VEXDREN-2710 file (C-alpha; in Angstrom, 1 decimal):
% VEXDREN-2710
k/r/px/py/pz
1/MET/24.0/-1.0/-46.6
2/PRO/27.8/-2.3/-46.0
3/ASP/28.2/-4.1/-43.1
4/ARG/30.2/-2.9/-40.2
5/PRO/33.7/-2.9/-40.3
6/VAL/35.5/-5.1/-38.4
7/PRO/38.9/-3.3/-37.3
8/PRO/42.2/-5.4/-37.5
9/PRO/43.7/-7.8/-34.8
10/ALA/45.5/-6.1/-32.7
11/GLU/49.5/-6.1/-33.1
12/ASP/50.9/-8.9/-30.7
13/PRO/53.3/-6.7/-29.0
14/GLU/56.3/-9.5/-28.6
15/GLU/57.6/-10.3/-32.1
16/LYS/60.8/-13.2/-33.1
17/ARG/62.7/-11.3/-35.9
18/GLU/65.5/-13.2/-36.8
19/GLY/65.6/-15.7/-33.7
20/THR/65.7/-12.8/-31.5
21/LEU/63.0/-11.5/-28.6
22/VAL/61.6/-8.0/-29.4
23/THR/59.6/-5.9/-27.0
24/ASN/57.6/-3.6/-28.7
25/SER/56.9/-0.3/-26.2
26/PRO/53.8/1.3/-26.2
27/ASP/53.6/4.5/-28.1
28/PRO/52.5/7.1/-26.2
29/ALA/50.7/9.3/-28.3
30/LYS/48.8/6.0/-29.5
31/ALA/48.5/6.2/-25.4
32/ASP/46.7/9.1/-24.6
33/THR/44.7/8.6/-27.8
34/ALA/43.2/5.8/-26.4
35/VAL/42.6/7.2/-23.0
36/ALA/40.7/10.3/-24.7
37/ASP/38.3/7.6/-26.7
38/ASP/37.2/6.3/-23.1
39/ARG/37.0/9.7/-22.0
40/GLU/34.6/10.0/-25.2
41/LEU/32.5/6.8/-24.8
42/SER/31.9/7.6/-20.6
43/GLU/30.8/11.6/-21.4
44/ALA/28.7/10.2/-24.1
45/GLY/26.7/7.5/-21.7
46/SER/26.9/9.5/-18.5
47/GLN/23.3/11.0/-17.1
48/LEU/21.4/8.4/-18.5
49/SER/20.1/8.4/-15.0
50/THR/19.9/10.6/-12.4
51/THR/21.0/8.4/-10.2
52/PRO/23.3/10.3/-7.6
53/LEU/26.8/8.9/-7.8
54/GLU/28.8/7.3/-4.6
55/ALA/32.1/9.0/-4.6
56/PRO/34.7/8.3/-1.6
57/GLU/35.9/11.7/-0.4
58/GLU/39.1/12.5/-0.8
59/GLY/41.5/10.2/1.6
60/GLN/38.6/8.1/2.9
61/SER/40.1/4.7/3.2
62/VAL/37.1/3.2/4.6
63/PRO/33.3/4.3/5.6
64/GLY/33.9/6.2/9.0
65/SER/37.6/7.3/9.0
66/PHE/37.2/10.9/8.1
67/GLY/40.9/11.3/7.8
68/GLY/43.0/13.9/9.8
69/VAL/45.5/14.0/12.2
70/ARG/44.6/15.3/15.3
71/LYS/46.1/17.6/17.4
72/PRO/47.5/18.3/20.7
73/GLY/45.9/20.3/23.0
74/LEU/42.1/21.2/23.6
75/GLY/41.3/22.7/20.6
76/GLY/43.1/20.2/18.6
77/ALA/40.7/17.1/20.2
78/LEU/37.3/19.5/19.7
79/ALA/38.9/19.9/16.0
80/TRP/38.9/16.5/15.9
81/THR/35.9/15.3/17.4
82/TRP/33.8/17.7/15.1
83/ARG/35.8/16.0/12.0
84/GLU/34.4/13.3/12.8
85/CYS/30.9/13.9/14.1
86/ALA/30.2/15.9/11.2
87/GLY/32.0/12.6/8.8
88/TRP/29.5/10.5/10.7
89/ALA/26.6/12.6/10.1
90/ARG/27.3/13.3/6.6
91/TRP/27.8/9.3/5.9
92/PHE/24.7/8.5/8.1
93/TRP/22.7/10.7/5.5
94/ARG/24.5/9.2/2.4
95/GLN/23.4/5.9/3.6
96/LEU/19.4/6.5/4.5
97/THR/19.1/8.6/1.1
98/SER/20.2/5.8/-1.1
99/MET/18.1/4.4/-3.2
100/ARG/19.3/1.0/-1.0
101/VAL/18.1/2.3/2.1
102/ALA/15.3/3.8/0.5
103/LEU/13.7/0.2/-0.7
104/ILE/14.8/-1.4/2.9
105/LEU/12.4/0.8/4.6
106/LEU/9.7/0.0/2.2
107/PHE/10.1/-3.9/2.7
108/LEU/9.8/-3.3/6.3
109/LEU/7.0/-1.0/6.0
110/SER/5.5/-3.6/3.9
111/PHE/6.9/-6.8/5.9
112/GLY/5.5/-4.8/9.7
113/ALA/2.1/-4.3/8.7
114/ILE/1.6/-8.1/8.0
115/PRO/0.6/-8.7/12.1
116/GLY/-2.4/-5.4/11.8
117/SER/-3.5/-8.5/9.0
118/LEU/-3.3/-10.9/11.1
119/ILE/-3.7/-10.3/14.3
120/PRO/-6.7/-8.2/16.0
121/GLN/-6.0/-4.9/16.6
122/THR/-7.7/-2.6/19.5
123/GLY/-8.3/0.1/16.9
124/ILE/-10.2/-1.7/15.1
125/ASP/-12.1/-4.1/17.3
126/GLU/-11.4/-4.7/20.8
127/LEU/-13.8/-7.6/21.2
128/LYS/-11.5/-9.9/19.1
129/VAL/-8.3/-8.8/21.1
130/GLU/-10.0/-9.9/24.2
131/GLU/-10.4/-12.8/23.0
132/PHE/-7.3/-13.7/21.6
133/ARG/-5.8/-12.7/25.1
134/GLU/-8.4/-14.8/26.7
135/THR/-7.5/-18.1/24.1
136/HIS/-3.5/-16.7/24.3
137/GLU/-2.3/-16.3/28.0
138/THR/1.4/-16.6/27.1
139/LEU/1.8/-15.0/23.7
140/SER/-0.9/-12.3/24.6
141/PRO/2.2/-10.3/26.8
142/LEU/4.9/-10.4/24.7
143/TYR/2.2/-8.9/22.0
144/ASP/1.7/-6.2/24.6
145/LYS/5.4/-4.9/24.7
146/LEU/5.9/-5.3/20.6
147/GLY/2.7/-3.1/20.1
148/LEU/1.5/-6.1/17.6
149/PHE/-2.0/-5.3/19.0
150/ASN/-1.7/-1.6/17.5
151/VAL/0.6/-2.0/15.5
152/TYR/0.5/1.2/13.0
153/SER/0.6/3.4/15.7
154/SER/3.2/1.4/17.1
155/VAL/6.8/3.0/18.1
156/TRP/9.4/1.0/15.6
157/PHE/6.6/1.2/12.5
158/SER/5.8/4.9/12.9
159/ALA/10.3/5.0/12.8
160/ILE/10.1/3.4/10.4
161/TYR/7.8/5.1/8.9
162/ILE/9.4/8.4/9.7
163/LEU/12.3/7.1/8.2
164/LEU/11.1/5.9/4.9
165/PHE/9.5/9.1/4.5
166/VAL/12.9/11.5/5.1
167/SER/14.0/8.4/3.2
168/LEU/12.4/9.3/-0.4
169/ILE/12.4/13.0/0.4
170/GLY/16.1/12.8/0.6
171/CYS/16.4/10.8/-2.8
172/ILE/14.4/12.5/-4.9
173/VAL/15.2/16.6/-4.1
174/PRO/18.1/16.0/-5.6
175/ARG/17.4/13.8/-8.8
176/THR/14.6/16.2/-9.6
177/TRP/17.6/18.7/-9.8
178/GLN/19.4/16.8/-11.8
179/PHE/17.1/15.9/-14.0
180/VAL/16.1/19.6/-14.8
181/GLY/19.9/20.1/-15.5
182/GLN/19.3/16.5/-18.3
183/LEU/16.4/18.7/-19.2
184/ARG/17.7/22.5/-19.7
185/GLY/21.1/21.0/-21.1
186/ARG/21.8/19.9/-24.4
187/PRO/23.0/15.7/-25.6
188/PRO/26.7/15.2/-25.1
189/ARG/29.1/15.7/-28.1
190/ALA/30.0/13.2/-30.6
191/PRO/32.5/10.2/-29.6
192/ARG/35.5/10.0/-31.7
193/ARG/35.4/6.4/-32.6
194/LEU/31.2/6.2/-33.3
195/ASP/32.3/2.3/-33.9
196/ARG/33.0/1.1/-30.3
197/LEU/29.5/2.3/-29.4
198/PRO/26.9/-1.4/-29.5
199/ALA/24.8/-0.3/-32.1
200/TYR/26.9/1.1/-35.3
201/ALA/26.3/1.8/-39.1
202/THR/28.2/4.0/-41.5
203/TRP/27.8/4.2/-45.7
204/ARG/30.1/6.7/-48.3
205/THR/27.6/9.1/-50.0
206/GLU/27.6/11.8/-52.5
207/ALA/25.6/14.1/-51.0
208/ASP/27.0/17.1/-49.1
209/PRO/28.3/16.8/-45.5
210/GLU/26.2/19.5/-44.2
211/GLU/23.0/18.4/-46.3
212/VAL/23.6/14.8/-44.6
213/ARG/23.6/17.2/-41.5
214/GLU/20.2/18.8/-42.0
215/ALA/18.7/15.8/-42.9
216/ALA/19.5/13.7/-39.9
217/LEU/19.1/16.6/-37.6
218/GLY/15.3/16.8/-39.2
219/LEU/14.6/13.0/-39.1
220/LEU/15.2/13.4/-35.9
221/LYS/13.3/15.6/-34.6
222/LYS/10.5/14.0/-36.0
223/ARG/11.3/10.8/-34.4
224/ARG/10.7/13.4/-30.6
225/PHE/14.5/13.3/-29.9
226/ARG/15.7/15.8/-28.7
227/ALA/18.5/16.9/-31.1
228/ASP/21.4/19.3/-31.9
229/ARG/24.1/20.0/-33.7
230/ALA/27.9/20.4/-32.6
231/GLY/30.5/20.9/-35.0
232/ASP/30.5/18.2/-37.1
233/ALA/27.8/15.8/-36.0
234/VAL/24.3/15.7/-34.8
235/SER/23.6/14.8/-31.0
236/ALA/20.3/13.4/-30.2
237/GLU/18.8/11.5/-27.3
238/LYS/14.7/10.5/-26.3
239/GLY/13.3/8.6/-22.9
240/PHE/13.4/11.2/-20.7
241/LEU/9.7/9.8/-19.8
242/ARG/11.6/6.9/-18.1
243/GLU/13.5/9.0/-15.5
244/ALA/10.3/11.3/-15.1
245/GLY/8.3/8.0/-14.4
246/ASN/10.6/7.1/-12.2
247/LEU/10.6/10.3/-10.1
248/ILE/7.0/10.1/-10.5
249/PHE/6.8/7.0/-9.0
250/HIS/8.2/8.1/-5.7
251/VAL/7.1/12.0/-4.9
252/ALA/3.4/9.3/-5.6
253/LEU/4.9/6.8/-2.3
254/ILE/5.9/10.3/-0.6
255/VAL/2.1/11.4/-1.8
256/ILE/0.8/8.3/-0.2
257/LEU/2.8/8.5/3.0
258/VAL/1.8/11.5/3.4
259/ALA/-2.0/10.8/2.6
260/PHE/-1.5/7.5/5.5
261/GLY/-0.5/9.8/7.8
262/ILE/-3.5/12.4/7.6
263/GLY/-5.7/10.0/7.4
264/GLN/-4.5/9.1/10.6
265/LEU/-4.3/11.7/12.7
266/TYR/-7.6/13.5/11.1
267/LYS/-9.7/10.4/10.2
268/TYR/-12.8/9.1/13.0
269/GLU/-14.3/5.4/13.3
270/GLY/-17.2/4.5/15.5
271/GLY/-19.7/1.1/15.6
272/LYS/-23.2/1.1/16.1
273/LEU/-25.1/-2.3/17.0
274/ILE/-28.9/-0.3/16.2
275/VAL/-32.0/-3.2/16.1
276/GLN/-34.5/-3.4/13.3
277/GLY/-36.3/0.1/14.0
278/ASP/-34.3/2.1/15.7
279/GLY/-32.0/5.0/14.8
280/PHE/-28.6/6.4/15.3
281/SER/-27.3/10.1/15.4
282/ASN/-23.9/11.2/14.9
283/THR/-22.6/12.4/17.8
284/LEU/-20.2/10.8/20.7
285/THR/-22.6/9.2/23.0
286/GLN/-24.9/7.3/20.3
287/PHE/-21.1/5.3/19.3
288/ASP/-20.6/1.4/21.2
289/ASP/-17.3/2.2/20.6
290/PHE/-15.3/5.3/18.7
291/ARG/-11.3/5.4/17.7
292/PRO/-10.5/9.3/16.4
293/GLY/-7.4/10.5/15.3
294/SER/-4.2/12.3/17.6
295/LEU/-5.9/15.9/16.1
296/PHE/-9.4/14.9/15.3
297/ASP/-12.2/17.1/17.2
298/THR/-15.2/15.1/17.9
299/GLU/-17.0/18.8/17.9
300/ASP/-16.4/18.7/13.8
301/LEU/-19.1/15.5/13.6
302/PRO/-20.9/16.2/10.9
303/PRO/-25.2/16.3/12.2
304/PHE/-26.5/13.5/10.3
305/SER/-28.4/10.4/12.2
306/PHE/-30.4/7.5/10.3
307/THR/-32.5/5.3/11.3
308/LEU/-32.6/1.1/10.6
309/ASP/-36.2/0.3/8.8
310/LYS/-35.6/-3.0/7.4
311/PHE/-33.1/-5.7/7.4
312/SER/-32.9/-8.8/4.5
313/GLY/-31.0/-11.4/4.2
314/THR/-31.1/-14.0/1.8
315/TYR/-29.1/-17.7/1.6
316/GLU/-28.2/-20.5/-1.0
317/GLN/-30.7/-23.1/0.2
318/SER/-29.4/-25.8/-1.3
319/GLY/-25.8/-27.9/-2.8
320/PRO/-22.5/-27.8/-1.5
321/GLN/-23.0/-23.9/-0.9
322/ARG/-25.7/-23.7/1.4
323/GLY/-26.1/-21.2/4.0
324/THR/-23.4/-19.1/2.1
325/PRO/-25.0/-15.3/2.3
326/ARG/-26.2/-14.0/-1.3
327/THR/-27.2/-10.5/-0.2
328/PHE/-26.6/-8.0/3.4
329/GLU/-29.5/-4.8/2.4
330/ALA/-30.3/-2.6/5.1
331/ASP/-33.0/-0.1/4.7
332/VAL/-32.9/3.2/6.5
333/THR/-33.9/6.7/6.1
334/TYR/-31.3/9.2/6.7
335/THR/-31.1/13.2/7.2
336/GLU/-27.9/15.1/6.3
337/SER/-28.9/17.3/9.3
338/PRO/-31.6/17.9/11.5
339/ASP/-33.3/20.5/9.6
340/ALA/-33.0/18.8/6.1
341/ALA/-35.7/16.5/4.3
342/PRO/-35.6/13.0/5.1
343/LYS/-34.3/10.3/2.1
344/LYS/-34.5/6.3/1.6
345/ARG/-31.6/4.5/0.9
346/THR/-30.5/0.9/0.9
347/ILE/-27.2/-0.4/2.4
348/GLU/-25.2/-3.2/1.1
349/VAL/-21.7/-4.8/1.6
350/ASN/-18.9/-2.9/-0.5
351/ARG/-21.4/0.1/-1.0
352/PRO/-22.0/2.8/2.1
353/LEU/-24.0/5.4/2.6
354/GLU/-22.0/8.8/2.0
355/ILE/-23.1/11.5/4.7
356/ASP/-20.4/14.9/4.4
357/GLY/-17.4/13.1/3.6
358/SER/-18.4/10.5/6.1
359/LYS/-19.3/6.9/5.1
360/VAL/-21.5/4.3/6.6
361/TYR/-20.7/0.7/6.3
362/LEU/-22.4/-2.3/6.4
363/ILE/-20.3/-5.0/8.7
364/SER/-22.7/-7.7/10.4
365/HIS/-26.1/-8.5/11.0
366/GLY/-27.8/-10.5/13.7
367/TYR/-31.1/-12.0/15.5
368/ALA/-32.4/-10.0/18.2
369/PRO/-35.5/-12.2/20.3
370/VAL/-37.8/-10.2/21.6
371/VAL/-38.3/-11.1/25.5
372/THR/-40.3/-10.2/27.9
373/VAL/-39.8/-11.0/31.7
374/ARG/-41.9/-9.9/34.7
375/ASP/-42.1/-10.2/38.6
376/GLY/-43.9/-12.2/41.0
377/ARG/-46.3/-9.8/41.1
378/GLY/-47.3/-10.0/36.6
379/GLU/-45.6/-6.6/36.5
380/VAL/-43.5/-6.6/33.6
381/VAL/-39.8/-5.2/34.2
382/PHE/-37.9/-5.6/30.7
383/SER/-39.6/-6.3/27.6
384/GLY/-37.7/-5.3/24.3
385/PRO/-35.1/-6.9/21.8
386/ALA/-32.0/-8.5/23.1
387/PRO/-28.8/-8.6/20.7
388/LEU/-27.0/-11.8/20.5
389/LEU/-23.8/-12.3/18.7
390/PRO/-23.3/-14.3/16.1
391/ARG/-20.7/-17.5/17.3
392/ASP/-20.5/-19.6/13.6
393/ALA/-21.7/-18.8/9.8
394/ASN/-24.9/-20.5/11.3
395/LEU/-25.9/-17.3/13.0
396/THR/-25.7/-19.8/16.4
397/SER/-25.8/-16.9/18.7
398/VAL/-25.2/-15.7/22.0
399/GLY/-25.4/-13.2/24.7
400/ALA/-26.5/-11.9/28.1
401/ILE/-29.9/-10.4/29.3
402/LYS/-30.3/-7.9/31.8
403/VAL/-32.9/-6.7/34.6
404/LEU/-30.7/-3.5/36.4
405/ASP/-33.9/-2.2/37.6
406/GLY/-38.0/-2.3/38.6
407/TYR/-37.6/-6.2/40.2
408/ARG/-38.3/-7.0/43.3
409/ASP/-38.1/-10.5/44.6
410/LYS/-40.8/-12.2/46.7
411/ASP/-40.2/-10.5/49.9
412/GLY/-40.6/-7.4/48.1
413/LYS/-36.5/-6.5/48.3
414/LYS/-34.9/-5.0/45.1
415/THR/-32.5/-7.4/42.7
416/GLN/-31.4/-7.5/39.3
417/LEU/-31.8/-10.9/37.3
418/GLY/-29.5/-11.9/34.4
419/PHE/-29.6/-14.7/31.6
420/GLN/-27.7/-16.2/29.5
421/ALA/-28.9/-16.4/26.4
422/PHE/-28.0/-19.4/23.5
423/PHE/-30.4/-18.6/19.9
424/VAL/-30.1/-20.8/17.3
425/PRO/-32.5/-19.4/14.0
426/THR/-32.9/-23.2/12.6
427/PHE/-32.2/-26.0/15.1
428/ALA/-31.6/-29.5/14.6
429/GLY/-34.4/-31.1/17.0
430/GLU/-35.0/-32.6/20.6
431/GLY/-32.1/-35.1/20.5
432/LYS/-29.6/-34.1/17.5
433/GLY/-27.4/-32.0/19.1
434/ASP/-26.6/-29.4/21.0
435/MET/-27.7/-25.6/20.3
436/PHE/-26.0/-25.0/16.8
437/SER/-27.9/-24.0/13.9
438/GLN/-28.2/-25.7/11.3
439/PHE/-28.9/-22.8/8.8
440/PRO/-28.7/-18.9/9.2
441/ALA/-32.5/-18.2/8.4
442/LEU/-35.4/-18.3/10.8
443/ASP/-36.7/-21.8/9.5
444/PHE/-36.7/-23.1/13.8
445/PRO/-35.5/-21.1/15.9
446/VAL/-34.9/-22.1/19.6
447/LEU/-34.0/-19.5/22.2
448/ALA/-32.1/-21.4/26.0
449/LEU/-31.8/-19.5/29.1
450/ASN/-29.6/-19.9/31.6
451/ALA/-31.2/-18.0/34.8
452/TYR/-29.4/-16.1/37.9
453/HIS/-30.4/-13.3/40.3
454/GLY/-28.4/-11.2/42.4
455/SER/-25.9/-8.6/42.2
456/LEU/-24.6/-7.5/38.1
457/GLY/-21.9/-5.7/38.9
458/VAL/-22.9/-2.7/37.1
459/ASP/-22.0/-0.4/39.9
460/SER/-18.7/-1.3/40.7
461/GLY/-17.9/1.9/38.1
462/LEU/-15.7/-0.8/36.2
463/PRO/-16.6/-1.5/32.6
464/GLN/-18.6/-4.5/31.4
465/ASN/-19.2/-6.0/28.4
466/VAL/-23.0/-6.1/27.7
467/TYR/-22.9/-9.5/25.7
468/GLN/-21.7/-11.0/28.5
469/LEU/-22.9/-12.5/32.0
470/ASP/-20.8/-11.6/34.8
471/LYS/-21.7/-14.7/37.9
472/THR/-19.4/-13.5/40.2
473/LYS/-22.0/-12.3/42.4
474/MET/-25.0/-13.8/40.7
475/THR/-26.8/-16.7/42.3
476/GLU/-28.1/-19.2/40.5
477/PHE/-32.0/-20.3/40.2
478/LYS/-32.5/-24.0/40.9
479/ASP/-35.2/-26.1/39.1
480/GLU/-37.1/-28.5/41.4
481/ASN/-34.2/-31.5/41.0
482/GLY/-31.8/-28.3/42.9
483/GLU/-30.1/-27.9/39.5
484/LEU/-28.9/-24.3/37.4
485/LEU/-33.0/-23.4/35.7
486/LYS/-32.2/-24.0/32.1
487/GLN/-34.6/-24.2/29.1
488/ARG/-35.1/-23.9/25.9
489/MET/-37.9/-22.5/24.4
490/LEU/-40.4/-22.0/21.1
491/PRO/-41.7/-18.6/20.2
492/GLY/-44.2/-17.4/22.5
493/GLU/-43.3/-20.1/25.0
494/THR/-42.4/-18.8/28.9
495/MET/-39.9/-20.0/31.1
496/GLU/-41.9/-20.2/35.0
497/LEU/-38.5/-18.7/37.9
498/PRO/-39.0/-21.1/40.8
499/ASP/-41.2/-19.6/44.2
500/GLY/-43.3/-16.9/42.4
501/MET/-40.2/-14.9/41.4
502/GLY/-41.7/-14.4/38.1
503/SER/-41.6/-15.2/34.1
504/VAL/-39.1/-15.1/31.6
505/THR/-41.2/-15.5/27.9
506/PHE/-39.6/-16.1/24.5
507/GLU/-42.2/-13.6/22.4
508/LYS/-43.2/-14.9/18.7
509/GLU/-41.8/-11.1/17.6
510/ILE/-37.7/-11.8/15.7
511/LYS/-35.8/-8.2/15.5
512/GLU/-33.0/-8.6/14.0
513/TRP/-30.2/-6.1/14.0
514/ALA/-27.3/-4.4/12.1
515/SER/-24.1/-3.7/12.9
516/PHE/-22.4/0.3/10.5
517/GLN/-19.1/1.1/10.7
518/VAL/-19.4/5.1/10.3
519/SER/-16.0/6.8/9.0
520/HIS/-14.5/9.5/7.9
521/GLN/-11.3/9.4/6.0
522/PRO/-9.5/12.2/5.1
523/GLY/-6.5/11.0/3.1
524/SER/-8.6/8.5/1.3
525/GLY/-8.9/10.6/-2.4
526/LEU/-4.5/11.5/-2.0
527/ALA/-3.6/8.4/-1.5
528/LEU/-5.9/7.1/-4.7
529/ALA/-4.2/10.2/-6.7
530/GLY/-0.4/8.3/-5.5
531/ALA/-1.1/5.0/-5.8
532/VAL/-3.1/5.3/-9.5
533/ALA/0.6/8.5/-10.0
534/ALA/3.0/5.4/-8.9
535/ILE/1.6/2.5/-11.3
536/ALA/2.0/5.3/-14.1
537/GLY/4.9/6.3/-13.2
538/LEU/6.5/2.8/-12.7
539/ALA/5.7/2.1/-15.8
540/GLY/6.5/4.2/-17.6
541/SER/10.4/3.7/-15.5
542/LEU/9.9/0.1/-16.8
543/PHE/8.8/0.6/-20.6
544/ILE/10.9/3.5/-21.8
545/GLN/14.2/3.2/-22.9
546/ARG/16.6/6.3/-22.4
547/ARG/18.9/6.0/-25.7
548/ARG/21.2/8.6/-27.6
549/VAL/21.9/8.9/-31.0
550/TRP/24.4/10.5/-33.1
551/VAL/25.2/11.1/-36.6
552/ARG/28.2/12.2/-38.2
553/ALA/28.8/13.6/-42.3
554/VAL/33.0/14.0/-43.1
555/ARG/34.2/14.6/-46.6
556/GLY/36.8/11.6/-47.0
557/ASP/39.6/12.0/-48.5
558/ASP/38.7/11.1/-51.9
559/GLY/35.9/13.3/-51.7
560/VAL/33.0/10.8/-50.7
561/THR/31.3/11.8/-47.3
562/VAL/31.4/9.3/-44.7
563/VAL/27.9/8.8/-43.0
564/GLU/28.4/6.8/-39.6
565/MET/26.0/6.7/-36.9
566/ALA/25.7/5.2/-33.2
567/GLY/23.0/4.4/-30.4
568/LEU/24.2/4.3/-27.1
569/GLY/21.4/2.7/-24.4
570/ARG/21.4/2.8/-20.6
571/SER/21.1/-0.7/-20.4
572/GLU/21.9/-3.5/-23.1
573/SER/18.7/-4.2/-25.4
574/ALA/17.6/-5.4/-28.4
575/LYS/15.2/-2.6/-29.4
576/LEU/18.2/0.3/-30.4
577/PRO/20.0/-1.3/-32.5
578/GLU/16.2/-2.1/-34.3
579/GLU/15.2/1.5/-33.8
580/LEU/19.3/2.4/-35.0
581/ALA/18.6/0.4/-38.4
582/GLU/14.9/1.9/-40.1
583/LEU/17.0/5.6/-38.7
584/ALA/19.2/4.9/-40.7
585/GLY/17.2/3.1/-43.0
586/ASP/15.1/6.8/-43.6
587/LEU/18.9/8.4/-43.8
588/HIS/20.0/6.0/-46.2
589/ASP/16.9/7.0/-48.3
590/ARG/18.1/10.5/-48.7
591/ALA/21.7/9.7/-48.5
592/PRO/21.7/7.2/-50.7
593/THR/25.3/4.8/-50.9
594/ALA/27.8/6.1/-53.4
595/ALA/29.0/4.2/-56.1
596/GLU/32.2/2.1/-56.1
597/PRO/34.9/3.7/-58.3
598/GLU/36.3/1.5/-60.7
599/ALA/39.5/-0.3/-60.5
600/VAL/41.8/1.3/-62.3
601/PRO/43.5/-2.1/-64.6
602/SER/47.6/-1.7/-64.3
603/GLU/49.4/-2.0/-67.2
604/GLY/50.1/-4.8/-68.8
605/ALA/47.0/-6.6/-67.3
606/GLU/45.9/-7.4/-71.0
607/LYS/49.0/-9.0/-71.7
END
């Protein structure tokens, strides 16, 4: 195939003839031709994408300057005000619906979600929020004002979310109509100067121009180009999936936003701590904490229930990862409705129990030592497991044991008892440090209690943390040295209260508890579909190239057909010349290069 012809060098507009400087004036015909060629090249490369063109309004010099003259009088003032307001509104809408602003809002949404991952959220764990407030007394008021304890429901996060939603819709709608118009339209006509395009090939052939054009049309359609004949050339284009992928990506973002909104409005989440052997019914009063969406009706809670039959956990016994959890399993018996037959299931971490659109997740676990409290007459006033909250990875646990009713002191007066409890499943031993566990399993359990009596403050009407002891109205039990009564106990041991006021026994049975989260996220499936579509659309927009190819076949002055092929892509790529070379090679096989005419010897050459 002949090499691409090299255009002759441009003439110097200034020439010296016989010592005189002569300036060539431009030819108007050539200037018009050049302008027409540039216009054709611009049209050939137009609409390779659906990005809207931001053309300034006529007479607009800077954004916000909308032209016009303010006429005197009230009517002139109103007309001018209306024109300015409409102009500013139009300008603001164009900025909001531009892809640049959509990307900025998407970045702000991602950036704004970071505090929701780093700072405790009231909608997830209110206890951690309270601990954070107590630890950071200076930052907490500032975080409250900024809404950082409830990021996803804050005003500023909702504003970003809504603006991004509107911006994406404003971007997608016009681009979609433009893309549909491109699909229904025909490829643009071939420019007059194909040799000015970045990929170009030409040769001469003996085949008829009509045969070449038919062969080119069939070849391009076989290569899945949208091809069309226009005059003496064939126009073809390919790669519409690039723009389709771009639109799918942006539509998928809207789907994800809609799914997020549906999930926030119609969701519900609740937590429940269940001791081994106890059960749970999915009703509002059974939850330890409950967080519904703003449009969720508690009457729509599915009527399932389950019982924690057994909890078991295994840990690494030796090596540098000693104490690392290996398995957490909660064996439960559940029913989907009051009349349904019970079923067995094991809930593991990241393997929830799914019932009627709700999921039951295993969140955490701990120990609940069984304690028996007796009054001075030996009567049992409290007996049962006392769930304690772990403080570290080795399950060093703290909590409170509260005796609200049934206890009377030595004078027969009703009062209340409270015990600060510290529990370690594996004690280091006497004289080997404080009450910190050495291993999370029950190898050497020890329970330590601090004893108080008085009023627990539960009758004040104010909510209390069941795992903390309010000692403001409590009095310490004193030991024989006049100090706070406290004692470490092994399973089966008893702590005697002074003056015959009763006793506390640490029973040999130690139960385990598990914390579950019951959640219903109606938009999770829609969000997953949107995420998959977004990845597929992004892949298409990144790896598919939009390009156009033209083939022109005309008969030359010598009767030989001149074939020209050229290609144009949306961006510079090495694949376009390679693809054009393959197409030219296939077409060349059907319309091979014509033989060069033999040179006619000039007269007297033999002499």
